[in-house]
C-alpha positions in Angstrom: 0.0 0.0 0.0 3.0 2.3 0.5 3.6 2.6 -3.3 0.0 3.4 -4.1 -0.1 6.0 -1.3 3.1 7.6 -2.6 1.8 7.7 -6.2 -1.5 9.3 -5.0 0.5 12.0 -3.1 2.5 12.7 -6.2 -0.7 13.1 -8.2 -2.1 15.5 -5.6 1.1 17.5 -5.7 0.8 17.8 -9.5 -2.9 19.0 -9.3 -2.1 21.4 -6.4 0.8 22.9 -8.4 -1.4 23.3 -11.5 -4.1 25.0 -9.4 -1.7 27.3 -7.7 -0.4 28.4 -11.2 -3.9 29.1 -12.3 -4.7 31.1 -9.2 -1.6 33.2 -9.7 -2.5 34.0 -13.3 -3.6 37.7 -13.7 -5.1 37.5 -17.2 -8.6 36.1 -17.0 -8.5 34.5 -20.5 -5.3 32.7 -19.7 -6.6 31.7 -16.3 -9.7 30.2 -17.9 -7.6 28.4 -20.6 -5.3 26.9 -17.9 -8.3 25.8 -15.8 -9.9 24.2 -18.8 -6.7 22.3 -19.5 -6.5 21.0 -15.9 -10.1 19.9 -16.1 -9.5 18.2 -19.4 -6.4 16.4 -18.0 -8.3 15.2 -15.0 -11.1 13.9 -17.1 -8.7 12.0 -19.3 -7.1 10.5 -16.2 -10.5 9.2 -15.1 -11.2 7.7 -18.5 -7.8 5.8 -18.7 
């Protein structure tokens, strides 16, 4: 279970980093594009 736990934490770090980057984006259009990309990537992850 340690490996799965470690992999899950790495995934959460990736998502958190991406969300922090979006939150720091000043340009609303760029922020929306980045958020859409995160959502798309998460959806693809669920479908794999």
